[in-house]
C-alpha positions in Angstrom: -26.5 -8.9 -28.4 -24.2 -10.2 -25.5 -21.5 -7.8 -24.5 -17.8 -8.8 -24.8 -15.5 -7.8 -22.0 -12.3 -9.2 -23.4 -11.2 -6.5 -25.8 -7.9 -5.3 -24.3 -4.2 -5.2 -25.0 -1.5 -7.4 -23.5 0.8 -5.7 -20.9 3.9 -7.3 -22.5 5.5 -6.7 -25.8 7.6 -9.8 -26.3 10.9 -9.4 -28.0 12.9 -12.1 -29.8 15.1 -13.2 -27.0 14.6 -16.2 -24.8 16.4 -14.5 -21.9 15.3 -10.9 -22.2 12.0 -9.1 -22.7 10.7 -5.5 -22.4 7.5 -4.4 -20.9 5.7 -1.1 -21.7 4.4 0.6 -18.6 2.3 3.7 -18.2 3.7 6.1 -15.6 0.4 7.5 -14.3 1.9 10.6 -12.6 3.9 11.8 -15.7 1.6 10.4 -18.4 4.6 8.9 -20.2 5.7 5.5 -21.4 8.6 3.9 -19.5 10.5 0.8 -20.7 11.6 -1.6 -18.0 14.0 -4.3 -18.8 13.1 -7.8 -17.6 15.6 -10.6 -17.2 15.1 -14.2 -16.3 16.7 -15.8 -13.3 16.9 -15.8 -9.6 15.0 -17.3 -6.7 12.2 -15.2 -5.1 11.5 -16.0 -1.5 8.1 -15.0 -0.3 7.5 -14.6 3.5 4.2 -15.7 5.2 3.4 -15.3 8.8 1.7 -18.7 9.2 1.7 -22.0 7.3 -1.4 -22.4 5.2 -3.5 -25.5 5.9 -3.6 -26.4 2.2 -2.0 -25.2 -1.1 -5.0 -25.3 -3.5 -8.0 -23.2 -2.6 -10.6 -25.4 -4.3 -12.2 -26.2 -0.9 -10.4 -24.0 1.6 -9.6 -20.3 1.6 -8.3 -20.0 5.1 -5.8 -17.1 5.4 -2.5 -17.8 3.7 -3.7 -20.5 1.4 -4.8 -17.6 -1.0 -1.1 -16.5 -1.3 0.1 -20.0 -2.5 -2.7 -21.5 -4.7 -2.5 -19.4 -7.8 1.2 -20.0 -8.4 0.3 -23.4 -9.8 -3.4 -23.4 -10.3 -4.9 -20.6 -12.4 -8.3 -19.0 -12.9 -10.4 -18.1 -15.9 -9.8 -14.3 -15.4 -7.5 -11.8 -13.7 -8.5 -8.3 -12.7 -7.1 -4.8 -12.9 -7.0 -2.7 -9.8 -10.5 -1.4 -10.6 -11.7 -5.0 -11.0 -11.9 -4.8 -14.8 -11.6 -8.4 -16.0 -8.5 -9.5 -18.0 -7.8 -12.8 -19.8 -6.2 -15.7 -18.0 -7.4 -19.2 -18.9 -10.3 -17.6 -20.7 -9.4 -15.4 -23.7 -13.0 -14.0 -24.3 -16.2 -13.9 -22.4 -19.7 -12.6 -22.8 -22.9 -12.2 -20.7 -26.4 -12.4 -22.1 -28.6 -9.3 -21.7 -30.8 -11.1 -19.1 -27.7 -12.1 -17.1 -28.5 -15.8 -17.2 -25.8 -17.0 -19.6 -22.1 -16.6 -19.3 -20.0 -17.9 -22.2 -16.2 -18.3 -21.9 -13.8 -19.0 -24.8 -10.8 -20.9 -23.4 -7.2 -20.5 -24.2 -5.9 -23.2 -26.6 -2.6 -25.0 -26.4 -2.5 -24.9 -22.6 -1.1 -28.0 -20.8 -1.4 -29.2 -17.3 2.0 -29.6 -15.5 1.7 -33.4 -16.1 1.4 -32.8 -19.9 -2.3 -33.4 -20.3 -4.4 -30.9 -22.3 -6.4 -28.3 -20.5 -10.1 -28.4 -21.7 -13.6 -27.2 -21.0 -14.2 -30.4 -19.0 -11.7 -29.2 -16.4 -13.5 -25.9 -16.1 -16.9 -27.5 -15.8 -15.7 -30.0 -13.2 -13.9 -27.3 -11.2 -16.9 -24.9 -11.0 -19.3 -27.7 -10.0 -16.9 -28.7 -7.3 -16.5 -25.2 -6.0 -20.3 -24.8 -5.8 -20.3 -28.0 -3.6 -17.2 -27.7 -1.4 -15.8 -24.2 -1.4 -16.5 -22.0 1.6 -18.1 -19.3 -0.6 -19.1 -21.6 -3.4 -22.7 -22.2 -2.2 -23.4 -18.5 -2.4 -21.2 -17.5 -5.3 -22.6 -20.1 -7.6 -25.9 -20.5 -5.8 -27.8 -19.6 -9.0 -25.8 -21.9 -11.3 -28.2 -24.3 -12.9 -26.1 -26.0 -15.5 -22.6 -26.0 -17.0 -22.4 -26.7 -20.7 -19.3 -27.6 -22.7 -20.3 -27.5 -26.4 -16.6 -28.1 -27.4 -13.2 -28.4 -25.8 -12.6 -24.7 -25.6 -16.1 -23.3 -24.7 -17.8 -23.2 -21.4 -21.3 -21.9 -20.9 -22.7 -21.2 -17.4 -26.5 -21.3 -17.3 -28.0 -19.5 -14.3 -31.5 -19.8 -12.8 -31.4 -16.2 -11.7 -29.0 -13.3 -12.3 -25.8 -13.0 -10.3 -24.7 -9.4 -10.7 -21.4 -10.0 -9.0 -20.4 -13.2 -10.8 -18.1 -11.8 -13.5 -15.7 -10.7 -10.7 -15.5 -14.1 -9.1 -13.1 -15.9 -11.5 -9.7 -15.0 -10.1 -7.3 -17.8 -9.6 -7.3 -17.9 -5.8 -11.0 -17.5 -5.6 -12.2 -19.9 -8.3 -9.2 -22.2 -9.2 -9.4 -24.5 -12.2 -8.2 -28.0 -11.2 -7.4 -31.0 -13.5 -10.5 -33.2 -13.7 -8.4 -36.3 -14.5 -6.7 -36.1 -11.1 -9.8 -35.3 -9.0 -12.7 -37.1 -10.7 -14.1 -40.0 -8.6 -12.6 -38.8 -5.4 -13.6 -36.4 -2.6 -12.4 -33.0 -3.9 -12.0 -31.6 -0.4 -9.8 -34.6 0.7 -7.8 -35.2 -2.4 -4.0 -35.2 -1.7 -3.4 -33.5 -5.1 -4.6 -30.2 -3.5 -1.4 -30.3 -1.4 0.9 -31.3 -4.3 -0.9 -29.3 -7.1 -0.8 -30.0 -10.8 -1.9 -26.8 -12.5 -1.5 -24.8 -15.6 0.3 -21.9 -13.9 3.7 -20.3 -14.2 5.2 -22.4 -11.4 5.4 -26.1 -10.9 5.1 -27.5 -7.4 8.2 -29.3 -6.1 7.9 -29.8 -2.3 6.1 -28.8 0.9 8.3 -29.2 3.9 5.9 -28.8 6.8 6.9 -26.1 9.2 9.4 -24.6 6.8 8.5 -23.8 3.2 6.8 -24.6 -0.1 9.0 -24.7 -3.2 8.0 -24.1 -6.9 10.1 -24.1 -10.0 9.7 -22.2 -13.2 7.3 -23.9 -15.7 9.3 -24.0 -18.9 6.2 -24.8 -20.9 4.0 -21.9 -19.6 1.5 -20.7 -22.1 2.4 -17.0 -21.6 6.1 -17.3 -22.6 8.6 -15.9 -21.9 7.0 -15.7 -18.4 7.7 -16.4 -15.6 10.9 -14.6 -15.1 12.2 -16.1 -11.8 13.6 -19.6 -11.8 12.5 -20.6 -8.4 9.8 -19.5 -6.0 10.1 -20.3 -2.2 7.3 -19.6 0.2 8.8 -19.4 3.8 6.7 -19.6 7.0 8.0 -17.5 9.9 5.5 -17.3 12.8 7.5 -14.9 15.0 6.9 -11.2 14.1 10.4 -10.0 15.1 12.0 -12.8 13.0 9.9 -11.8 10.0 11.0 -8.2 10.3 14.6 -9.3 10.6 14.3 -11.5 7.5 13.1 -8.6 5.5 15.7 -6.3 6.8 18.6 -8.6 6.0 17.3 -9.7 2.6 16.8 -13.3 3.7 13.3 -12.9 2.1 12.5 -10.5 -0.7 8.8 -10.0 -0.4 6.0 -10.4 2.2 2.2 -9.7 1.8 -0.6 -9.3 4.2 0.9 -6.8 6.7 3.7 -9.2 7.6 5.4 -7.4 10.5 4.3 -6.0 13.8 2.8 -2.6 13.2 5.2 -1.2 15.8 8.0 -1.9 13.3 6.4 -0.2 10.3 8.0 3.3 10.5 11.4 1.8 11.2 11.3 -0.5 8.2 9.9 2.3 6.0 13.1 4.2 6.6 15.3 1.4 5.3 16.7 2.1 1.8 16.5 -1.5 0.6 12.7 -1.9 1.3 9.5 -0.5 -0.2 5.9 -0.7 0.9 3.0 -1.4 -1.5 -0.6 -0.8 -0.5 -2.2 -1.9 -3.8 -3.2 -5.5 -4.5 -5.8 -5.8 -1.8 -8.8 -4.4 -3.8 -10.0 -8.0 -4.4 -10.1 -8.9 -0.7 -11.1 -5.8 1.4 -10.4 -7.4 4.8 -11.7 -6.4 8.2 -11.2 -7.5 11.8 -14.2 -8.6 13.9 -15.3 -10.3 17.1 -17.4 -13.3 16.4 -19.7 -15.0 19.0 -20.5 -18.7 19.1 -24.3 -18.4 19.2 -24.6 -22.1 20.2 -23.4 -21.1 23.7 -26.4 -20.4 25.9 -25.1 -17.1 27.3 -24.5 -15.7 23.8 -28.1 -16.6 22.8 -29.2 -13.5 24.8 -28.6 -10.4 22.6 -28.2 -8.3 25.8 -24.9 -10.2 26.5 -23.6 -9.6 23.0 -24.6 -5.9 23.2 -22.9 -5.7 26.6 -19.6 -6.9 24.9 -20.1 -4.2 22.2 -20.4 -1.5 24.8 -17.4 -2.8 26.7 -14.9 -2.8 23.8 -13.6 0.5 22.5 -12.9 0.2 18.7 -10.8 3.4 18.9 -8.4 1.7 21.4 -7.9 -1.2 19.0 -7.4 1.2 16.1 -5.0 3.7 17.8 -3.2 1.5 20.3 -3.3 -2.1 19.1 -3.1 -1.2 15.4 -0.9 2.0 15.8 -3.5 4.1 13.9 -3.4 1.9 10.8 -6.8 0.9 9.2 -10.1 2.5 9.9 -12.7 1.8 12.6 -15.9 0.4 11.2 -19.4 0.3 12.8 -20.6 -3.0 11.2 -19.8 -5.9 8.9 -18.6 -3.9 5.8 -15.2 -2.4 5.0 -15.1 1.3 4.2 -13.5 0.2 0.9 -16.8 -1.3 -0.3 -17.7 2.3 -0.9 -21.0 1.7 -2.8 -22.4 -0.5 -0.1 -20.8 0.8 3.1 -23.2 2.5 5.5 -21.2 5.2 7.4 -24.0 6.3 9.7 -24.8 2.8 11.0 -25.8 3.0 14.7 -23.1 1.7 17.0 -22.8 0.6 20.6 -20.8 3.5 22.1 -18.1 2.6 24.5 -20.1 2.6 27.8 -18.9 0.1 30.5 -21.7 1.1 32.8 -24.3 0.3 30.2 -22.6 -3.0 29.6 -22.8 -3.9 33.3 -26.5 -3.0 33.4 -27.2 -5.3 30.4 -25.4 -8.2 32.0 -27.4 -7.7 35.2 -30.6 -7.7 33.1 -29.5 -10.9 31.4 -29.2 -12.7 34.7 -25.4 -12.6 35.0 -24.7 -10.7 38.2 -21.2 -10.3 39.7 -20.6 -13.2 42.1 -17.5 -14.4 44.0 -14.6 -12.2 43.2 -16.8 -10.0 41.1 -16.9 -12.4 38.2 -20.1 -12.8 36.1 -18.9 -15.2 33.5 -15.7 -17.1 32.6 -14.9 -17.5 28.9 -12.1 -18.6 26.7 -11.1 -16.3 23.8 -9.5 -17.8 20.7 -7.9 -15.3 18.3 -6.8 -16.0 14.8 -3.1 -16.7 14.8 -2.0 -14.5 11.9 -0.3 -11.2 12.5 0.6 -9.7 15.8 -2.4 -7.3 15.8 -4.8 -10.2 16.7 -2.8 -11.3 19.7 -2.5 -7.7 20.9 -6.2 -7.2 20.2 -7.0 -10.3 22.2 -5.1 -9.0 25.2 -6.9 -5.7 25.1 -10.3 -7.4 24.8 -9.5 -9.5 27.8 -8.7 -6.4 29.8 -11.9 -4.6 28.6 -14.2 -7.4 29.5 -12.5 -8.0 32.8 -13.6 -4.5 33.8 -17.3 -5.6 33.5 -16.8 -8.9 35.3 -16.2 -11.2 32.4 -13.1 -13.3 33.2 -11.4 -14.2 29.9 -8.6 -16.7 29.2 -6.8 -16.0 25.9 -5.9 -19.2 24.1 -3.1 -19.3 21.5 -2.7 -22.1 18.9 -1.5 -22.8 15.4 -3.7 -22.0 12.4 -4.8 -25.5 11.7 -5.8 -26.1 15.3 -7.7 -22.8 15.4 -9.7 -23.5 12.2 -10.6 -27.0 13.4 -11.6 -25.8 16.9 -13.8 -23.0 15.5 -15.3 -24.4 12.4 -15.3 -28.2 12.9 -15.3 -28.9 16.6 -17.1 -25.6 17.5 -15.2 -25.7 20.8 -15.0 -21.9 21.3 -16.8 -19.1 23.1 -15.8 -16.2 20.9 -13.0 -15.3 18.6 -11.2 -12.2 17.3 -10.5 -12.8 13.6 -10.1 -11.3 10.2 -12.5 -11.8 7.2 -12.4 -10.7 3.6 -15.4 -8.7 2.3 -14.0 -9.5 -1.1 -15.1 -7.8 -4.3 -18.8 -7.9 -3.6 -20.9 -8.5 -0.4 -22.7 -11.5 -1.9 -19.4 -13.3 -2.1 -17.5 -12.0 0.8 -20.1 -11.2 3.4 -23.1 -13.4 2.8 -21.2 -16.5 3.7 -20.8 -15.3 7.3 -24.4 -14.6 8.0 -26.5 -16.7 5.7 -28.2 -19.5 7.7 -27.8 -21.9 4.8 -24.0 -21.4 5.0 -23.6 -22.9 8.5 -21.3 -25.7 7.4 -19.3 -27.4 10.2 -15.9 -28.4 8.9 -15.8 -25.6 6.3 -13.5 -22.7 7.5 -14.6 -19.1 7.3 -18.3 -19.9 6.7 -21.1 -19.0 9.1 -19.0 -19.7 12.3 -21.4 -17.9 14.6 -24.3 -20.2 13.6 -26.3 -17.0 13.1 -29.8 -17.6 11.6 -32.2 -14.8 10.8 -35.1 -15.2 8.2 -35.0 -11.4 7.6 -31.2 -11.5 6.9 -31.6 -14.6 4.7 -34.2 -12.8 2.7 -32.2 -9.7 2.2 -29.1 -11.5 1.2 -30.9 -13.8 -1.2 -32.7 -10.8 -2.8 -29.5 -8.8 -3.2 -27.7 -11.8 -4.7 -30.1 -11.7 -7.7 -31.0 -8.0 -7.9 -29.9 -6.4 -11.2 -30.8 -2.9 -10.2 -27.7 -1.4 -8.5 -29.7 1.1 -6.4 -31.9 -1.6 -5.0 -28.9 -3.8 -4.1 -27.5 -0.8 -2.1 -30.8 -0.5 -0.3 -30.9 -4.2 0.5 -27.4 -4.2 1.9 -28.1 -1.1 3.9 -31.0 -2.8 5.6 -28.9 -5.9 6.1 -26.2 -3.8 8.0 -29.0 -2.4 10.2 -30.2 -5.8 11.2 -26.7 -7.0 11.9 -26.2 -4.0 14.1 -29.4 -4.8 16.0 -28.7 -8.6 16.4 -24.9 -8.3 17.0 -23.8 -11.8 15.9 -20.4 -10.2 15.7 -18.8 -6.8 16.3 -17.0 -5.1 13.4 -13.8 -3.5 14.6 -11.5 -2.1 11.9 -10.5 -2.4 8.3 -7.3 -4.3 7.8 -4.1 -2.2 7.4 -3.0 -4.3 4.4 0.3 -3.7 2.7 3.1 -5.7 1.1 6.8 -5.2 1.9 9.4 -5.9 -0.7 13.0 -5.6 -1.7 13.5 -2.6 -4.1 14.9 -5.0 -6.7 11.7 -7.0 -6.9 9.5 -5.5 -9.7 6.0 -6.2 -11.1 4.9 -8.3 -8.1 1.6 -6.4 -7.8 0.0 -6.1 -11.2 -3.7 -6.4 -10.3 -6.4 -6.3 -7.7 -5.3 -9.7 -6.2 -1.7 -8.6 -5.6 0.4 -11.5 -4.3 -2.6 -13.8 -4.4 -2.0 -13.8 -8.2 0.3 -16.0 -10.1 3.5 -13.9 -9.9 4.2 -14.6 -13.6 5.3 -11.0 -14.1 7.7 -10.6 -11.2 11.4 -10.2 -11.9 14.6 -8.9 -10.3 15.9 -5.5 -11.5 19.6 -4.8 -11.6 21.0 -3.5 -8.2 
């Protein structure tokens, strides 16, 4: 018999008022039930540190796009903090005992924002498109052989091989469901609807003023009435860290995800009575920082050069000085938060500048005029201040071993085009999400078949290893949990040997919000979710 994962209660007990509802919450510390009054109204302003390159994550997941997509365009499932699935556009789901058949029962009566009915055809179209154009789709849905739609409210995914991670892959920002009638017959990754989305979600897109904001309004016909509670949702872009901190202090914005302020300001803002910090809501992403090499550059094709960089850069300096002690140093490609798979005793290249210099000598890169061995340009991801500060430290560290580094700053769209389309870079300091499972979040970065120029946050290094490909492909279909752990342990060991990148630290992820803003983080995806539950409490 297939097992059903959908037996669960709703969080909300809806009362008979159009303007007022009550939610029953469990206070975990006291073990008691607390009633919190929810009222409709108000405008919630969300702060982002950089403007996303697109609104809908059907073909692009670069950085802040994940914080805007789900407001209009939903997924089949949502997830509790422990990644237990919950209903969203699917109300029930089951997986066959052999792991090759996933059946979803879809919610009835759901309308797209343009009034058309939501059906199984939309889901089938979306999943096929994600397999084709999404940065992680080729690996996430690599075993998908067929999508069946026996009726308007049933979708069946037929797999050629098991995919033990797949039930966790249906969150809105990760696997968005888009309207077939507005995408069919056009290139999905170039369709303008992705930047003026028509979805099923709690908020209806109104405008995108480039360089300023994205505006949504409450969907009065949302299937989960009386949600949403706020009338208007504004997504503001403020690139300057000091200005972001000031906007939060003054109440100009009410909430900001993704470690939105310079870490030097954290303790000061924690002391303010009007603000609170939330560390939950990042269980779905599990981000890390890393240095990634462009292996198409001749000098980085020599592993001795890459190992020299690893010996020259002190992770602890980045952790303690650049990141003010937030996050955790990591020896390889996995976040410590992927507890089952993380290999804590992975061999690392100890901070040893003398050893780094010797390796560069052996690689045929001696010091020449002015003591310079090599001149490189370093592109860092333009998100929070830690990456800029980290880039400056890396420049100094490499300068000590004769590598002259120029740090290049640019906006996010230019950065992603340079690295992933033009491939006009030497090495980069960036952040990546391990996500909820290594097959989804990690495989994309090292699998040779996922070298896809033009697709952001795929295999940007152009790393190709038959051994790694075999390990990743085996783990992607392995149903024995212990064997998967062994496969990913060996994978981490090979990456440590080959050094296509250097793992630095886990991301110090947190959300800052006004104390009046409630129920903004109700699951593992935090502010990447749809914000249908958020409301303003009385002052």
